[in-house]
Backbone as CSV, one residue per row, in Angstrom:
resi,resn,N_x,N_y,N_z,CA_x,CA_y,CA_z,C_x,C_y,C_z
1,MET,14.238,-10.341,-8.909,14.939,-9.841,-7.748,15.852,-10.924,-7.213
2,SER,17.048,-10.545,-6.794,18.008,-11.512,-6.312,18.253,-11.326,-4.835
3,ARG,18.478,-12.407,-4.143,18.813,-12.385,-2.732,20.246,-11.920,-2.555
4,LEU,20.528,-11.202,-1.452,21.881,-10.790,-1.149,22.467,-11.765,-0.153
5,SER,23.732,-12.112,-0.334,24.347,-13.104,0.536,24.403,-12.653,1.979
6,ALA,24.516,-11.340,2.207,24.592,-10.840,3.575,23.218,-10.589,4.166
7,GLY,22.169,-10.892,3.415,20.821,-10.552,3.863,20.438,-11.199,5.170
8,ALA,20.737,-12.485,5.338,20.318,-13.176,6.544,20.966,-12.583,7.778
9,VAL,22.266,-12.212,7.666,22.975,-11.653,8.809,22.392,-10.299,9.182
10,LEU,22.225,-9.425,8.186,21.684,-8.104,8.454,20.253,-8.196,8.946
11,ALA,19.470,-9.087,8.344,18.077,-9.217,8.743,17.966,-9.663,10.188
12,TRP,18.843,-10.605,10.640,18.786,-11.045,12.038,19.118,-9.892,12.970
13,ALA,20.051,-9.046,12.520,20.466,-7.940,13.373,19.344,-6.953,13.601
14,VAL,18.503,-6.735,12.571,17.434,-5.750,12.711,16.091,-6.388,13.036
15,PHE,15.950,-7.705,12.816,14.751,-8.436,13.178,15.146,-9.714,13.904
16,PRO,15.697,-9.627,15.135,16.080,-10.840,15.848,14.868,-11.694,16.129
17,PRO,15.056,-13.009,16.361,13.924,-13.899,16.626,13.058,-13.388,17.761
18,LEU,11.731,-13.516,17.586,10.798,-13.060,18.602,11.057,-13.786,19.912
19,GLY,10.959,-13.055,21.007,11.121,-13.662,22.315,12.533,-13.574,22.852
20,THR,13.515,-13.178,22.030,14.877,-13.057,22.508,15.060,-11.690,23.151
21,PRO,16.054,-11.544,24.057,16.307,-10.222,24.647,16.608,-9.172,23.583
22,ALA,17.314,-9.603,22.515,17.619,-8.649,21.451,16.359,-8.139,20.794
23,ALA,15.357,-9.017,20.669,14.107,-8.602,20.032,13.422,-7.529,20.850
24,ALA,13.371,-7.728,22.159,12.721,-6.733,23.014,13.476,-5.425,23.000
25,ALA,14.820,-5.505,22.999,15.624,-4.290,23.053,15.540,-3.493,21.774
26,GLN,15.374,-4.188,20.636,15.430,-3.509,19.352,14.073,-3.280,18.720
27,GLU,13.003,-3.653,19.424,11.670,-3.540,18.818,11.396,-2.139,18.316
28,SER,11.707,-1.125,19.167,11.393,0.244,18.765,12.311,0.745,17.668
29,ALA,13.453,0.050,17.441,14.397,0.486,16.423,14.329,-0.381,15.178
30,SER,13.359,-1.285,15.080,13.262,-2.167,13.926,12.952,-1.347,12.680
31,PRO,13.343,-1.848,11.489,13.036,-1.111,10.259,11.548,-0.824,10.097
32,LEU,10.681,-1.765,10.488,9.251,-1.549,10.355,8.792,-0.417,11.266
33,ALA,9.300,-0.406,12.505,8.946,0.669,13.424,9.470,2.009,12.915
34,GLN,10.676,1.990,12.345,11.222,3.228,11.800,10.421,3.694,10.593
35,ALA,9.999,2.747,9.756,9.159,3.113,8.619,7.852,3.730,9.089
36,ALA,7.243,3.122,10.108,5.987,3.656,10.642,6.189,5.069,11.174
37,ARG,7.303,5.299,11.867,7.579,6.635,12.394,7.776,7.641,11.272
38,ILE,8.533,7.244,10.241,8.785,8.153,9.124,7.482,8.550,8.444
39,TYR,6.631,7.582,8.156,5.372,7.891,7.478,4.423,8.661,8.393
40,ARG,4.537,8.435,9.690,3.700,9.177,10.632,4.108,10.641,10.688
41,GLU,5.409,10.894,10.537,5.907,12.262,10.647,5.924,13.008,9.316
42,LEU,5.826,12.280,8.206,5.812,12.939,6.903,4.485,13.672,6.694
43,PRO,4.509,14.956,6.419,3.251,15.646,6.132,2.556,15.082,4.898
44,ALA,3.369,14.696,3.882,2.782,14.188,2.649,3.831,13.376,1.895
45,ILE,3.353,12.519,1.008,4.232,11.740,0.135,3.469,11.398,-1.140
46,CYS,4.177,11.410,-2.249,3.605,10.980,-3.523,4.599,10.054,-4.214
47,ALA,4.103,9.198,-5.062,4.962,8.296,-5.824,4.217,7.800,-7.050
48,ASP,4.968,7.470,-8.090,4.397,6.749,-9.207,4.302,5.273,-8.807
49,PHE,3.296,4.583,-9.300,3.173,3.176,-8.941,2.897,2.317,-10.171
50,GLU,3.331,1.089,-10.066,2.938,0.031,-10.994,2.300,-1.069,-10.163
51,GLN,1.164,-1.539,-10.589,0.414,-2.522,-9.816,0.123,-3.758,-10.665
52,THR,0.284,-4.900,-10.039,-0.079,-6.167,-10.663,-1.023,-6.904,-9.731
53,ILE,-2.133,-7.373,-10.270,-3.080,-8.163,-9.492,-3.174,-9.548,-10.108
54,GLU,-2.881,-10.540,-9.311,-3.045,-11.927,-9.732,-4.413,-12.398,-9.251
55,VAL,-5.325,-12.573,-10.186,-6.673,-13.036,-9.854,-6.630,-14.562,-9.906
56,ARG,-6.480,-15.155,-8.746,-6.206,-16.590,-8.680,-7.337,-17.438,-9.261
57,LEU,-8.580,-17.114,-8.925,-9.695,-17.938,-9.378,-9.832,-17.917,-10.900
58,ALA,-9.604,-16.756,-11.484,-9.742,-16.630,-12.937,-8.431,-16.896,-13.663
59,ARG,-7.364,-17.089,-12.900,-6.040,-17.304,-13.491,-5.697,-16.184,-14.465
60,ARG,-5.900,-14.970,-13.976,-5.630,-13.781,-14.786,-4.623,-12.905,-14.069
61,ARG,-3.918,-12.128,-14.853,-3.015,-11.113,-14.315,-3.423,-9.771,-14.889
62,ILE,-3.575,-8.793,-14.012,-4.018,-7.469,-14.422,-2.953,-6.452,-14.049
63,ASP,-2.435,-5.738,-15.023,-1.400,-4.736,-14.797,-1.988,-3.338,-14.940
64,SER,-1.561,-2.442,-14.082,-2.012,-1.056,-14.160,-0.934,-0.167,-13.562
65,ALA,-1.124,1.147,-13.705,-0.129,2.105,-13.222,-0.831,3.420,-12.921
66,GLY,-0.110,4.309,-12.242,-0.678,5.604,-11.933,0.152,6.336,-10.905
67,ARG,-0.514,7.180,-10.127,0.175,7.967,-9.103,-0.620,7.895,-7.810
68,VAL,0.110,7.737,-6.713,-0.509,7.654,-5.398,0.041,8.773,-4.530
69,CYS,-0.845,9.396,-3.755,-0.448,10.463,-2.834,-1.153,10.272,-1.493
70,ARG,-0.486,10.693,-0.460,-1.056,10.642,0.888,-0.675,11.925,1.605
71,ARG,-1.642,12.533,2.282,-1.376,13.707,3.103,-1.985,13.473,4.476
72,GLN,-1.211,13.817,5.507,-1.710,13.650,6.864,-2.896,14.583,7.124
73,PRO,-3.871,14.170,7.941,-3.873,12.880,8.632,-4.588,11.754,7.887
74,ASP,-5.495,12.079,6.961,-6.334,11.010,6.417,-6.722,11.221,4.962
75,LEU,-5.886,11.934,4.213,-6.164,12.140,2.792,-5.350,11.140,1.977
76,PHE,-5.978,10.544,0.973,-5.332,9.506,0.175,-5.889,9.563,-1.239
77,SER,-5.015,9.352,-2.220,-5.443,9.357,-3.617,-4.621,8.336,-4.385
78,MET,-5.304,7.484,-5.148,-4.662,6.518,-6.030,-5.387,6.628,-7.365
79,ARG,-4.732,7.307,-8.307,-5.363,7.578,-9.596,-4.609,6.829,-10.693
80,PHE,-5.372,6.178,-11.565,-4.806,5.302,-12.577,-4.666,6.008,-13.912
81,ILE,-3.708,5.551,-14.700,-3.491,6.080,-16.038,-3.685,4.961,-17.054
82,GLY,-3.971,5.344,-18.284,-4.163,4.378,-19.342,-2.854,4.058,-20.045
83,PRO,-2.909,3.221,-21.074,-1.698,2.821,-21.804,-0.918,3.993,-22.376
84,GLY,-1.609,5.072,-22.720,-0.931,6.230,-23.292,-0.335,7.173,-22.273
85,GLY,-0.542,6.883,-20.991,0.003,7.727,-19.940,-0.947,8.788,-19.434
86,ASP,-2.133,8.882,-20.015,-3.119,9.866,-19.567,-4.066,9.237,-18.556
87,PRO,-4.604,10.027,-17.631,-5.564,9.482,-16.655,-6.739,8.823,-17.365
88,ASN,-7.140,7.657,-16.872,-8.293,6.983,-17.469,-9.547,7.129,-16.607
89,GLY,-9.420,7.861,-15.493,-10.575,8.127,-14.649,-10.728,7.191,-13.480
90,ASP,-10.104,6.016,-13.512,-10.202,5.084,-12.385,-9.472,5.675,-11.182
91,LEU,-10.085,5.572,-10.008,-9.481,6.205,-8.843,-9.999,5.613,-7.541
92,VAL,-9.194,5.811,-6.518,-9.583,5.604,-5.123,-9.158,6.868,-4.397
93,VAL,-10.103,7.573,-3.778,-9.813,8.851,-3.135,-10.467,8.911,-1.769
94,SER,-9.684,9.266,-0.763,-10.220,9.553,0.558,-10.103,11.049,0.792
95,ASP,-11.236,11.720,0.992,-11.228,13.160,1.207,-11.258,13.522,2.682
96,GLY,-11.074,12.525,3.540,-11.098,12.744,4.983,-12.427,12.403,5.606
97,GLU,-13.482,12.498,4.821,-14.817,12.143,5.297,-15.296,10.848,4.668
98,HIS,-15.093,10.723,3.377,-15.496,9.519,2.659,-14.331,8.974,1.836
99,LEU,-14.380,7.685,1.590,-13.482,7.061,0.629,-14.314,6.711,-0.596
100,TRP,-13.873,7.207,-1.748,-14.589,7.028,-3.007,-13.831,6.042,-3.887
101,VAL,-14.547,5.156,-4.528,-13.966,4.207,-5.469,-14.765,4.309,-6.763
102,TYR,-14.071,4.643,-7.837,-14.759,4.872,-9.106,-13.924,4.278,-10.234
103,TYR,-14.520,3.348,-10.992,-13.853,2.697,-12.118,-14.665,2.929,-13.395
104,PRO,-14.545,4.079,-14.006,-15.311,4.309,-15.234,-14.921,3.369,-16.376
105,THR,-13.725,2.775,-16.324,-13.372,1.808,-17.354,-14.216,0.549,-17.237
106,LEU,-14.846,0.355,-16.080,-15.751,-0.771,-15.880,-17.201,-0.342,-16.022
107,ASP,-17.553,0.736,-15.316,-18.940,1.200,-15.303,-18.924,2.697,-15.008
108,GLU,-19.252,3.510,-15.972,-19.215,4.962,-15.805,-20.266,5.481,-14.839
109,GLU,-21.252,4.657,-14.507,-22.357,5.143,-13.678,-22.311,4.622,-12.248
110,GLN,-21.319,3.784,-11.910,-21.257,3.193,-10.574,-20.148,3.836,-9.749
111,VAL,-20.520,4.329,-8.572,-19.569,4.922,-7.629,-19.739,4.244,-6.276
112,MET,-18.627,3.841,-5.672,-18.652,3.272,-4.329,-18.240,4.354,-3.334
113,ARG,-18.935,4.426,-2.211,-18.612,5.410,-1.179,-18.683,4.747,0.186
114,TYR,-17.651,5.000,1.003,-17.597,4.437,2.356,-17.156,5.520,3.337
115,PRO,-17.501,5.390,4.616,-16.911,6.290,5.612,-15.394,6.118,5.601
116,ALA,-14.663,7.222,5.553,-13.207,7.142,5.408,-12.562,6.363,6.542
117,ALA,-13.076,6.531,7.758,-12.467,5.865,8.909,-12.806,4.387,8.975
118,ASP,-13.770,3.960,8.163,-14.233,2.578,8.250,-14.274,1.941,6.871
119,SER,-13.359,2.368,5.987,-13.383,1.862,4.619,-12.911,0.415,4.583
120,PRO,-13.548,-0.429,3.782,-13.199,-1.843,3.731,-11.978,-2.113,2.869
121,GLY,-11.367,-3.264,3.100,-10.332,-3.727,2.192,-8.984,-3.071,2.328
122,GLY,-8.804,-2.161,3.288,-7.499,-1.554,3.465,-6.962,-0.874,2.228
123,ARG,-7.815,-0.152,1.492,-7.367,0.449,0.239,-6.252,1.466,0.458
124,ASN,-6.265,2.150,1.602,-5.159,3.032,1.959,-4.095,2.166,2.621
125,PHE,-3.198,1.587,1.808,-2.261,0.614,2.342,-1.260,1.242,3.298
126,PHE,-0.961,2.543,3.160,-0.083,3.196,4.123,-0.672,3.084,5.521
127,ARG,-1.939,3.420,5.629,-2.593,3.389,6.931,-2.729,1.976,7.465
128,GLU,-3.142,1.067,6.600,-3.398,-0.301,7.040,-2.129,-0.992,7.528
129,LEU,-1.024,-0.805,6.823,0.180,-1.573,7.118,1.119,-0.893,8.110
130,LEU,0.972,0.420,8.305,1.931,1.121,9.149,1.337,1.733,10.415
131,GLU,0.049,2.052,10.435,-0.539,2.607,11.649,-0.885,1.483,12.609
132,ASP,-0.392,1.582,13.838,-0.649,0.565,14.862,-0.298,-0.822,14.356
133,GLN,0.747,-0.908,13.518,1.067,-2.192,12.900,1.481,-3.231,13.928
134,GLY,2.046,-2.792,15.064,2.458,-3.755,16.076,1.300,-4.524,16.667
135,SER,0.132,-3.895,16.733,-1.042,-4.566,17.290,-1.834,-5.317,16.226
136,ARG,-1.569,-5.038,14.953,-2.313,-5.674,13.865,-1.572,-6.869,13.272
137,TYR,-0.250,-6.723,13.134,0.515,-7.734,12.413,1.751,-8.175,13.190
138,GLU,2.110,-9.433,12.977,3.377,-9.970,13.467,4.381,-9.853,12.326
139,ALA,5.520,-9.211,12.593,6.517,-8.983,11.559,7.635,-10.015,11.640
140,ALA,8.082,-10.472,10.485,9.195,-11.414,10.407,10.053,-11.067,9.201
141,SER,11.359,-11.146,9.362,12.265,-10.835,8.267,12.337,-11.988,7.277
142,GLU,12.435,-11.631,5.999,12.663,-12.618,4.943,13.922,-12.259,4.154
143,GLY,14.898,-11.664,4.843,16.166,-11.356,4.208,16.142,-10.049,3.449
144,MET,16.982,-9.959,2.436,17.110,-8.739,1.647,17.000,-9.053,0.167
145,GLU,16.444,-8.107,-0.572,16.341,-8.198,-2.019,16.566,-6.805,-2.595
146,ARG,16.740,-6.745,-3.884,16.929,-5.457,-4.540,15.684,-5.082,-5.334
147,VAL,15.303,-3.824,-5.206,14.184,-3.275,-5.972,14.690,-2.031,-6.681
148,ASP,14.659,-2.057,-7.997,15.131,-0.929,-8.793,16.547,-0.515,-8.401
149,GLY,17.387,-1.498,-8.135,18.778,-1.227,-7.823,19.056,-0.823,-6.395
150,ARG,18.050,-0.863,-5.517,18.232,-0.459,-4.123,18.071,-1.674,-3.212
151,ASP,18.943,-1.754,-2.194,18.862,-2.837,-1.223,17.641,-2.625,-0.337
152,CYS,16.841,-3.664,-0.190,15.612,-3.568,0.600,15.502,-4.738,1.567
153,LEU,15.060,-4.446,2.768,14.713,-5.465,3.746,13.300,-5.944,3.443
154,VAL,13.125,-7.234,3.355,11.815,-7.812,3.075,11.193,-8.236,4.404
155,VAL,10.009,-7.706,4.681,9.323,-7.972,5.942,7.973,-8.608,5.651
156,ALA,7.739,-9.778,6.224,6.441,-10.449,6.081,5.561,-10.070,7.261
157,LEU,4.298,-9.781,6.986,3.346,-9.393,8.020,2.218,-10.417,8.088
158,ALA,2.068,-11.025,9.258,0.992,-11.988,9.484,0.013,-11.368,10.473
159,PRO,-1.277,-11.308,10.139,-2.248,-10.635,11.017,-2.423,-11.358,12.340
160,HIS,-2.560,-10.570,13.411,-2.856,-11.125,14.734,-4.287,-11.645,14.798
161,GLY,-5.182,-10.899,14.182,-6.598,-11.273,14.188,-7.208,-10.843,12.880
162,ARG,-8.407,-10.327,12.939,-9.093,-9.899,11.721,-8.523,-8.557,11.267
163,THR,-8.000,-8.519,10.053,-7.474,-7.293,9.459,-7.988,-7.198,8.026
164,ALA,-7.541,-6.170,7.319,-7.995,-5.995,5.938,-7.399,-7.037,5.005
165,TYR,-6.266,-7.642,5.392,-5.580,-8.570,4.507,-5.311,-9.897,5.198
166,ARG,-5.134,-10.933,4.398,-4.689,-12.221,4.928,-3.230,-12.167,5.336
167,GLY,-2.485,-11.329,4.689,-1.070,-11.173,4.966,-0.468,-10.199,3.982
168,ALA,0.776,-9.808,4.235,1.429,-8.839,3.354,2.936,-8.985,3.478
169,ARG,3.627,-8.429,2.504,5.080,-8.322,2.535,5.455,-6.897,2.132
170,LEU,6.464,-6.356,2.804,6.963,-5.020,2.501,8.432,-5.103,2.126
171,TRP,8.822,-4.322,1.125,10.221,-4.153,0.780,10.611,-2.763,1.260
172,LEU,11.364,-2.684,2.365,11.741,-1.411,2.962,13.162,-1.057,2.552
173,ASP,13.317,0.136,2.011,14.635,0.600,1.605,15.580,0.528,2.803
174,ALA,16.709,-0.170,2.645,17.626,-0.372,3.760,18.231,0.932,4.250
175,ALA,18.316,1.942,3.389,18.912,3.216,3.772,17.884,4.195,4.342
176,SER,16.724,4.269,3.710,15.737,5.287,4.111,14.544,4.728,4.851
177,HIS,14.318,3.400,4.816,13.174,2.708,5.403,11.855,3.050,4.722
178,LEU,11.921,3.667,3.562,10.709,3.939,2.797,10.259,2.670,2.076
179,ILE,8.962,2.557,1.845,8.418,1.401,1.141,8.729,1.523,-0.348
180,ARG,9.395,0.506,-0.893,9.674,0.464,-2.323,8.715,-0.479,-3.048
181,ARG,8.242,-1.473,-2.333,7.302,-2.430,-2.925,6.474,-3.039,-1.809
182,LEU,5.253,-3.419,-2.128,4.418,-4.125,-1.167,3.614,-5.188,-1.899
183,GLU,3.377,-6.278,-1.203,2.604,-7.398,-1.743,1.496,-7.704,-0.750
184,ILE,0.270,-7.675,-1.229,-0.886,-7.831,-0.354,-1.667,-9.069,-0.762
185,HIS,-1.967,-9.899,0.193,-2.793,-11.080,-0.037,-4.202,-10.747,0.437
186,GLU,-5.095,-10.561,-0.527,-6.454,-10.130,-0.230,-7.296,-11.279,0.300
187,GLU,-8.394,-10.937,0.957,-9.329,-11.944,1.455,-9.900,-12.778,0.314
188,SER,-9.991,-12.190,-0.873,-10.543,-12.892,-2.032,-9.599,-13.961,-2.567
189,GLY,-8.346,-13.945,-2.108,-7.340,-14.840,-2.647,-6.460,-14.170,-3.687
190,ASN,-6.855,-12.974,-4.141,-6.033,-12.232,-5.085,-4.753,-11.750,-4.403
191,VAL,-3.695,-11.629,-5.186,-2.433,-11.100,-4.687,-2.121,-9.820,-5.447
192,ARG,-1.988,-8.737,-4.716,-1.732,-7.426,-5.318,-0.310,-6.985,-4.994
193,THR,0.453,-6.651,-6.005,1.822,-6.172,-5.823,1.920,-4.754,-6.366
194,VAL,2.405,-3.839,-5.517,2.534,-2.436,-5.899,3.993,-2.036,-5.740
195,THR,4.595,-1.543,-6.815,5.964,-1.029,-6.769,5.907,0.489,-6.858
196,LEU,6.582,1.152,-5.915,6.570,2.610,-5.838,7.887,3.163,-6.374
197,ARG,7.789,4.155,-7.243,8.977,4.772,-7.832,8.844,6.293,-7.781
198,ASN,9.969,6.973,-7.920,9.989,8.444,-7.936,9.293,9.007,-6.702
199,LEU,9.682,8.505,-5.542,9.073,8.962,-4.302,9.396,10.438,-4.061
200,ASP,8.380,11.207,-3.746,8.516,12.646,-3.486,8.050,12.897,-2.056
201,LEU,8.986,13.305,-1.190,8.670,13.517,0.219,8.275,14.952,0.523
202,GLU,8.380,15.831,-0.453,7.946,17.216,-0.287,7.105,17.621,-1.496
203,PRO,6.033,16.883,-1.735,5.253,17.141,-2.952,4.390,18.393,-2.845
204,ALA,4.256,19.072,-3.962,3.277,20.163,-4.072,2.014,19.542,-4.659
205,ILE,1.042,19.291,-3.812,-0.143,18.549,-4.224,-1.324,19.495,-4.442
206,ASP,-1.894,19.423,-5.599,-3.116,20.173,-5.890,-4.218,19.655,-4.960
207,PRO,-4.914,20.529,-4.228,-5.992,20.083,-3.345,-7.031,19.219,-4.047
208,ALA,-7.199,19.419,-5.365,-8.178,18.627,-6.111,-7.797,17.153,-6.157
209,THR,-6.543,16.851,-5.856,-6.107,15.461,-5.848,-6.921,14.635,-4.867
210,PHE,-7.338,15.267,-3.768,-8.054,14.551,-2.715,-9.546,14.859,-2.715
211,THR,-10.059,15.266,-3.833,-11.499,15.516,-3.941,-12.070,14.692,-5.084
212,PHE,-13.331,14.367,-4.946,-14.038,13.648,-6.006,-15.497,14.043,-5.984
213,VAL,-15.998,14.397,-7.140,-17.414,14.720,-7.298,-18.015,13.676,-8.233
214,PRO,-18.943,12.871,-7.748,-19.543,11.845,-8.606,-20.196,12.465,-9.833
215,PRO,-20.099,11.809,-10.967,-20.748,12.339,-12.166,-22.259,12.362,-12.004
216,ALA,-22.893,13.270,-12.684,-24.349,13.397,-12.605,-25.017,12.085,-13.002
217,GLY,-25.970,11.679,-12.180,-26.718,10.471,-12.474,-26.052,9.182,-12.029
218,ALA,-24.888,9.284,-11.378,-24.180,8.070,-10.957,-24.912,7.365,-9.820
219,ARG,-24.814,6.049,-9.793,-25.337,5.248,-8.684,-24.278,5.214,-7.588
220,ILE,-24.626,5.666,-6.401,-23.671,5.717,-5.297,-24.046,4.659,-4.268
221,SER,-23.127,3.760,-4.009,-23.400,2.684,-3.053,-22.088,2.145,-2.528
222,GLY,-22.177,1.265,-1.524,-21.004,0.587,-1.002,-20.918,-0.797,-1.608
223,GLY,-19.702,-1.368,-1.638,-19.551,-2.699,-2.187,-18.106,-3.088,-2.319
224,PRO,-17.828,-4.308,-2.731,-16.454,-4.787,-2.818,-15.733,-4.242,-4.034
225,GLY,-14.408,-4.461,-4.060,-13.606,-4.074,-5.208,-12.245,-3.531,-4.813
226,ILE,-11.263,-3.656,-5.666,-9.944,-3.090,-5.491,-9.520,-2.495,-6.819
227,PRO,-8.612,-1.491,-6.782,-8.243,-0.824,-8.029,-7.771,-1.795,-9.090
228,GLY,-8.408,-1.723,-10.245,-7.989,-2.538,-11.372,-8.507,-3.949,-11.369
229,SER,-9.240,-4.362,-10.330,-9.576,-5.775,-10.183,-10.625,-6.255,-11.166
230,HIS,-11.387,-5.304,-11.771,-12.461,-5.712,-12.676,-12.148,-5.418,-14.135
231,ARG,-10.922,-5.083,-14.427,-10.619,-4.741,-15.808,-10.583,-5.988,-16.662
């Protein structure tokens, strides 16, 4: 990704330094605030994703891909595909009551289940990074970059207090304010980068997308983990 020469000027205009009169006047019109409003008002969104996890302690890089969908108010699905493009069964699904995490490529008999409203690790990154983001994170501009040929504002998020992440960066489409890429710094030290493509703002989503039935005989428990982290 390359920096744009006009990035600093445009970034200052939409993210003036904190504490300045311009900052107070433009807070509600900032790209991050506009992104939060757009995602809050969207009934649903789906996108193809590519994910890279840098496992710092093991000095490993793990690549994966799949499709992610979100439907208001609290439905979320992140389903992974294998090298051939077919689903491999790995998933993170919030059905509104529970958040399910299942990695059959690691262990076909282990299922993680958490209360959806209290799920750990911010697995629903839309919710974690955009809902009440003003009270959770301090936003700062890092200029502009291009993602898949589109100009994007890069926004760094530093947590005010205890949050799901140590920090994050968002690449917001300069024209639509939709998220094109996000980088998450996990508590474990891992860095997860997700690039979103083929965004669909009016998706026809099969209700089964947001449901999960544990396989017979599976061990159901809570515990740590992020998609693809144990491959």
